[in-house]
TORKOL-4160 file (C-alpha; in steps of 0.2 Angstrom, whole numbers, padded with zeros to 4 digits, m for minus):
219
<pt num="1" X="m0087" Y="0423" Z="m0336"/>
<pt num="2" X="m0091" Y="0439" Z="m0346"/>
<pt num="3" X="m0073" Y="0445" Z="m0342"/>
<pt num="4" X="m0066" Y="0428" Z="m0347"/>
<pt num="5" X="m0074" Y="0430" Z="m0364"/>
<pt num="6" X="m0070" Y="0448" Z="m0367"/>
<pt num="7" X="m0052" Y="0450" Z="m0360"/>
<pt num="8" X="m0043" Y="0438" Z="m0372"/>
<pt num="9" X="m0049" Y="0449" Z="m0387"/>
<pt num="10" X="m0041" Y="0464" Z="m0378"/>
<pt num="11" X="m0026" Y="0455" Z="m0373"/>
<pt num="12" X="m0023" Y="0448" Z="m0391"/>
<pt num="13" X="m0026" Y="0465" Z="m0398"/>
<pt num="14" X="m0013" Y="0472" Z="m0387"/>
<pt num="15" X="0000" Y="0459" Z="m0391"/>
<pt num="16" X="m0003" Y="0462" Z="m0410"/>
<pt num="17" X="0000" Y="0480" Z="m0408"/>
<pt num="18" X="0016" Y="0477" Z="m0398"/>
<pt num="19" X="0022" Y="0464" Z="m0412"/>
<pt num="20" X="0018" Y="0476" Z="m0425"/>
<pt num="21" X="0029" Y="0489" Z="m0418"/>
<pt num="22" X="0043" Y="0477" Z="m0413"/>
<pt num="23" X="0042" Y="0461" Z="m0424"/>
<pt num="24" X="0059" Y="0456" Z="m0419"/>
<pt num="25" X="0055" Y="0456" Z="m0401"/>
<pt num="26" X="0055" Y="0437" Z="m0398"/>
<pt num="27" X="0069" Y="0433" Z="m0410"/>
<pt num="28" X="0085" Y="0426" Z="m0403"/>
<pt num="29" X="0080" Y="0424" Z="m0385"/>
<pt num="30" X="0092" Y="0417" Z="m0373"/>
<pt num="31" X="0088" Y="0401" Z="m0363"/>
<pt num="32" X="0083" Y="0411" Z="m0348"/>
<pt num="33" X="0072" Y="0423" Z="m0358"/>
<pt num="34" X="0064" Y="0408" Z="m0367"/>
<pt num="35" X="0059" Y="0401" Z="m0350"/>
<pt num="36" X="0053" Y="0418" Z="m0344"/>
<pt num="37" X="0042" Y="0419" Z="m0360"/>
<pt num="38" X="0034" Y="0402" Z="m0357"/>
<pt num="39" X="0031" Y="0407" Z="m0339"/>
<pt num="40" X="0023" Y="0423" Z="m0344"/>
<pt num="41" X="0012" Y="0415" Z="m0358"/>
<pt num="42" X="0006" Y="0402" Z="m0345"/>
<pt num="43" X="0000" Y="0416" Z="m0333"/>
<pt num="44" X="m0008" Y="0426" Z="m0347"/>
<pt num="45" X="m0017" Y="0410" Z="m0354"/>
<pt num="46" X="m0023" Y="0405" Z="m0336"/>
<pt num="47" X="m0030" Y="0423" Z="m0333"/>
<pt num="48" X="m0038" Y="0424" Z="m0350"/>
<pt num="49" X="m0026" Y="0438" Z="m0356"/>
<pt num="50" X="m0022" Y="0429" Z="m0371"/>
<pt num="51" X="m0031" Y="0415" Z="m0381"/>
<pt num="52" X="m0022" Y="0398" Z="m0382"/>
<pt num="53" X="m0022" Y="0397" Z="m0401"/>
<pt num="54" X="m0015" Y="0414" Z="m0402"/>
<pt num="55" X="0000" Y="0409" Z="m0391"/>
<pt num="56" X="0002" Y="0393" Z="m0401"/>
<pt num="57" X="0004" Y="0403" Z="m0417"/>
<pt num="58" X="0016" Y="0415" Z="m0410"/>
<pt num="59" X="0027" Y="0402" Z="m0402"/>
<pt num="60" X="0027" Y="0391" Z="m0418"/>
<pt num="61" X="0032" Y="0406" Z="m0428"/>
<pt num="62" X="0046" Y="0413" Z="m0417"/>
<pt num="63" X="0053" Y="0396" Z="m0409"/>
<pt num="64" X="0049" Y="0383" Z="m0422"/>
<pt num="65" X="0047" Y="0365" Z="m0417"/>
<pt num="66" X="0061" Y="0366" Z="m0403"/>
<pt num="67" X="0048" Y="0377" Z="m0393"/>
<pt num="68" X="0034" Y="0364" Z="m0393"/>
<pt num="69" X="0039" Y="0356" Z="m0377"/>
<pt num="70" X="0039" Y="0373" Z="m0368"/>
<pt num="71" X="0022" Y="0376" Z="m0376"/>
<pt num="72" X="0015" Y="0360" Z="m0369"/>
<pt num="73" X="0022" Y="0364" Z="m0352"/>
<pt num="74" X="0015" Y="0381" Z="m0353"/>
<pt num="75" X="m0002" Y="0374" Z="m0356"/>
<pt num="76" X="m0001" Y="0362" Z="m0341"/>
<pt num="77" X="0005" Y="0376" Z="m0330"/>
<pt num="78" X="m0009" Y="0387" Z="m0336"/>
<pt num="79" X="m0022" Y="0374" Z="m0333"/>
<pt num="80" X="m0015" Y="0372" Z="m0315"/>
<pt num="81" X="m0015" Y="0390" Z="m0311"/>
<pt num="82" X="m0033" Y="0392" Z="m0318"/>
<pt num="83" X="m0039" Y="0377" Z="m0309"/>
<pt num="84" X="m0032" Y="0384" Z="m0292"/>
<pt num="85" X="m0039" Y="0402" Z="m0295"/>
<pt num="86" X="m0056" Y="0395" Z="m0299"/>
<pt num="87" X="m0057" Y="0384" Z="m0284"/>
<pt num="88" X="m0051" Y="0398" Z="m0273"/>
<pt num="89" X="m0064" Y="0410" Z="m0280"/>
<pt num="90" X="m0078" Y="0398" Z="m0279"/>
<pt num="91" X="m0076" Y="0389" Z="m0263"/>
<pt num="92" X="m0089" Y="0376" Z="m0267"/>
<pt num="93" X="m0103" Y="0389" Z="m0269"/>
<pt num="94" X="m0109" Y="0382" Z="m0286"/>
<pt num="95" X="m0111" Y="0365" Z="m0279"/>
<pt num="96" X="m0119" Y="0371" Z="m0263"/>
<pt num="97" X="m0131" Y="0380" Z="m0274"/>
<pt num="98" X="m0135" Y="0366" Z="m0285"/>
<pt num="99" X="m0140" Y="0355" Z="m0270"/>
<pt num="100" X="m0156" Y="0364" Z="m0271"/>
<pt num="101" X="m0159" Y="0357" Z="m0288"/>
<pt num="102" X="m0157" Y="0338" Z="m0286"/>
<pt num="103" X="m0158" Y="0333" Z="m0304"/>
<pt num="104" X="m0145" Y="0346" Z="m0310"/>
<pt num="105" X="m0134" Y="0340" Z="m0295"/>
<pt num="106" X="m0136" Y="0322" Z="m0300"/>
<pt num="107" X="m0131" Y="0326" Z="m0318"/>
<pt num="108" X="m0115" Y="0335" Z="m0313"/>
<pt num="109" X="m0111" Y="0319" Z="m0302"/>
<pt num="110" X="m0113" Y="0308" Z="m0318"/>
<pt num="111" X="m0102" Y="0320" Z="m0328"/>
<pt num="112" X="m0089" Y="0319" Z="m0315"/>
<pt num="113" X="m0089" Y="0300" Z="m0317"/>
<pt num="114" X="m0085" Y="0304" Z="m0336"/>
<pt num="115" X="m0073" Y="0318" Z="m0333"/>
<pt num="116" X="m0059" Y="0311" Z="m0344"/>
<pt num="117" X="m0070" Y="0312" Z="m0359"/>
<pt num="118" X="m0078" Y="0328" Z="m0354"/>
<pt num="119" X="m0062" Y="0337" Z="m0351"/>
<pt num="120" X="m0054" Y="0331" Z="m0367"/>
<pt num="121" X="m0069" Y="0335" Z="m0378"/>
<pt num="122" X="m0070" Y="0352" Z="m0370"/>
<pt num="123" X="m0052" Y="0356" Z="m0374"/>
<pt num="124" X="m0053" Y="0349" Z="m0391"/>
<pt num="125" X="m0064" Y="0363" Z="m0398"/>
<pt num="126" X="m0054" Y="0379" Z="m0403"/>
<pt num="127" X="m0070" Y="0389" Z="m0401"/>
<pt num="128" X="m0072" Y="0385" Z="m0382"/>
<pt num="129" X="m0062" Y="0398" Z="m0372"/>
<pt num="130" X="m0048" Y="0390" Z="m0362"/>
<pt num="131" X="m0049" Y="0400" Z="m0347"/>
<pt num="132" X="m0068" Y="0400" Z="m0346"/>
<pt num="133" X="m0068" Y="0381" Z="m0348"/>
<pt num="134" X="m0055" Y="0379" Z="m0335"/>
<pt num="135" X="m0066" Y="0390" Z="m0323"/>
<pt num="136" X="m0081" Y="0380" Z="m0326"/>
<pt num="137" X="m0073" Y="0362" Z="m0325"/>
<pt num="138" X="m0064" Y="0367" Z="m0309"/>
<pt num="139" X="m0080" Y="0374" Z="m0300"/>
<pt num="140" X="m0090" Y="0359" Z="m0304"/>
<pt num="141" X="m0078" Y="0348" Z="m0295"/>
<pt num="142" X="m0067" Y="0339" Z="m0307"/>
<pt num="143" X="m0052" Y="0330" Z="m0299"/>
<pt num="144" X="m0036" Y="0341" Z="m0300"/>
<pt num="145" X="m0024" Y="0327" Z="m0307"/>
<pt num="146" X="m0037" Y="0321" Z="m0319"/>
<pt num="147" X="m0041" Y="0338" Z="m0325"/>
<pt num="148" X="m0022" Y="0343" Z="m0328"/>
<pt num="149" X="m0018" Y="0327" Z="m0338"/>
<pt num="150" X="m0034" Y="0327" Z="m0348"/>
<pt num="151" X="m0032" Y="0345" Z="m0352"/>
<pt num="152" X="m0015" Y="0343" Z="m0360"/>
<pt num="153" X="m0021" Y="0328" Z="m0370"/>
<pt num="154" X="m0037" Y="0337" Z="m0376"/>
<pt num="155" X="m0027" Y="0353" Z="m0381"/>
<pt num="156" X="m0014" Y="0344" Z="m0391"/>
<pt num="157" X="m0023" Y="0341" Z="m0407"/>
<pt num="158" X="m0029" Y="0359" Z="m0410"/>
<pt num="159" X="m0013" Y="0366" Z="m0402"/>
<pt num="160" X="m0002" Y="0356" Z="m0414"/>
<pt num="161" X="m0012" Y="0362" Z="m0429"/>
<pt num="162" X="m0010" Y="0380" Z="m0424"/>
<pt num="163" X="0008" Y="0378" Z="m0419"/>
<pt num="164" X="0011" Y="0370" Z="m0436"/>
<pt num="165" X="0003" Y="0385" Z="m0444"/>
<pt num="166" X="0014" Y="0396" Z="m0435"/>
<pt num="167" X="0030" Y="0387" Z="m0440"/>
<pt num="168" X="0024" Y="0388" Z="m0459"/>
<pt num="169" X="0019" Y="0407" Z="m0458"/>
<pt num="170" X="0029" Y="0420" Z="m0468"/>
<pt num="171" X="0021" Y="0434" Z="m0459"/>
<pt num="172" X="0015" Y="0431" Z="m0442"/>
<pt num="173" X="0004" Y="0447" Z="m0441"/>
<pt num="174" X="m0006" Y="0442" Z="m0456"/>
<pt num="175" X="m0008" Y="0424" Z="m0450"/>
<pt num="176" X="m0014" Y="0431" Z="m0433"/>
<pt num="177" X="m0027" Y="0442" Z="m0442"/>
<pt num="178" X="m0034" Y="0427" Z="m0451"/>
<pt num="179" X="m0028" Y="0410" Z="m0443"/>
<pt num="180" X="m0040" Y="0399" Z="m0452"/>
<pt num="181" X="m0036" Y="0405" Z="m0470"/>
<pt num="182" X="m0036" Y="0391" Z="m0483"/>
<pt num="183" X="m0047" Y="0377" Z="m0486"/>
<pt num="184" X="m0037" Y="0364" Z="m0476"/>
<pt num="185" X="m0037" Y="0375" Z="m0461"/>
<pt num="186" X="m0056" Y="0378" Z="m0462"/>
<pt num="187" X="m0059" Y="0359" Z="m0464"/>
<pt num="188" X="m0048" Y="0355" Z="m0449"/>
<pt num="189" X="m0056" Y="0368" Z="m0438"/>
<pt num="190" X="m0073" Y="0362" Z="m0443"/>
<pt num="191" X="m0068" Y="0344" Z="m0439"/>
<pt num="192" X="m0062" Y="0349" Z="m0422"/>
<pt num="193" X="m0077" Y="0359" Z="m0418"/>
<pt num="194" X="m0089" Y="0345" Z="m0424"/>
<pt num="195" X="m0080" Y="0331" Z="m0415"/>
<pt num="196" X="m0080" Y="0341" Z="m0399"/>
<pt num="197" X="m0099" Y="0346" Z="m0400"/>
<pt num="198" X="m0105" Y="0329" Z="m0405"/>
<pt num="199" X="m0095" Y="0321" Z="m0391"/>
<pt num="200" X="m0101" Y="0333" Z="m0378"/>
<pt num="201" X="m0119" Y="0330" Z="m0384"/>
<pt num="202" X="m0117" Y="0311" Z="m0381"/>
<pt num="203" X="m0108" Y="0313" Z="m0364"/>
<pt num="204" X="m0122" Y="0325" Z="m0358"/>
<pt num="205" X="m0136" Y="0315" Z="m0365"/>
<pt num="206" X="m0130" Y="0299" Z="m0357"/>
<pt num="207" X="m0128" Y="0307" Z="m0340"/>
<pt num="208" X="m0145" Y="0315" Z="m0341"/>
<pt num="209" X="m0153" Y="0298" Z="m0347"/>
<pt num="210" X="m0145" Y="0289" Z="m0332"/>
<pt num="211" X="m0152" Y="0302" Z="m0320"/>
<pt num="212" X="m0169" Y="0301" Z="m0327"/>
<pt num="213" X="m0169" Y="0282" Z="m0326"/>
<pt num="214" X="m0164" Y="0282" Z="m0308"/>
<pt num="215" X="m0178" Y="0296" Z="m0304"/>
<pt num="216" X="m0192" Y="0286" Z="m0313"/>
<pt num="217" X="m0201" Y="0274" Z="m0302"/>
<pt num="218" X="m0201" Y="0256" Z="m0308"/>
<pt num="219" X="m0218" Y="0250" Z="m0315"/>
């Protein structure tokens, strides 16, 4: 998990250095090259090599709105790859471990019943790392199809915002160094973070309360 937090910073710094040296690198790509670009960024997002907001800004800047469908498909593919990697690495070990802690295990079962809202709220926040949240949600046992659909739905609000920033940018390198520059950007980011955290608090609190009610003997 530490790697999933640290690696995106190194990956984005490396891409920034490459773009600084060759700012025209992604201009005028052919259809085949564009497809390869979206496949590559899907892989780098899934493996925590690049942050999703970083990729959204770059794609918006170089591709414009015509690249948005490719960006959405890249998110879906990144979610699928990350999910499979997490499941194969974990092999159910976390859930087996939590069986020794009945209340924690029961809370996870409750959260699975609310997995739509859990996934969407987790994806909504721009401060929760994409690859790390994919790893966590996958190993707690969220169903694959529900995970993929809810991930894309939850990612859209913040991704559209950063994609729009990319399309409006005059200098992509300056924007990448300070993506939340401006009052409007700060308000939108704060709103997304607040909505995500408040919603997650409600979901976790409701799950915990249901578990406590079941475990409390009737008087």
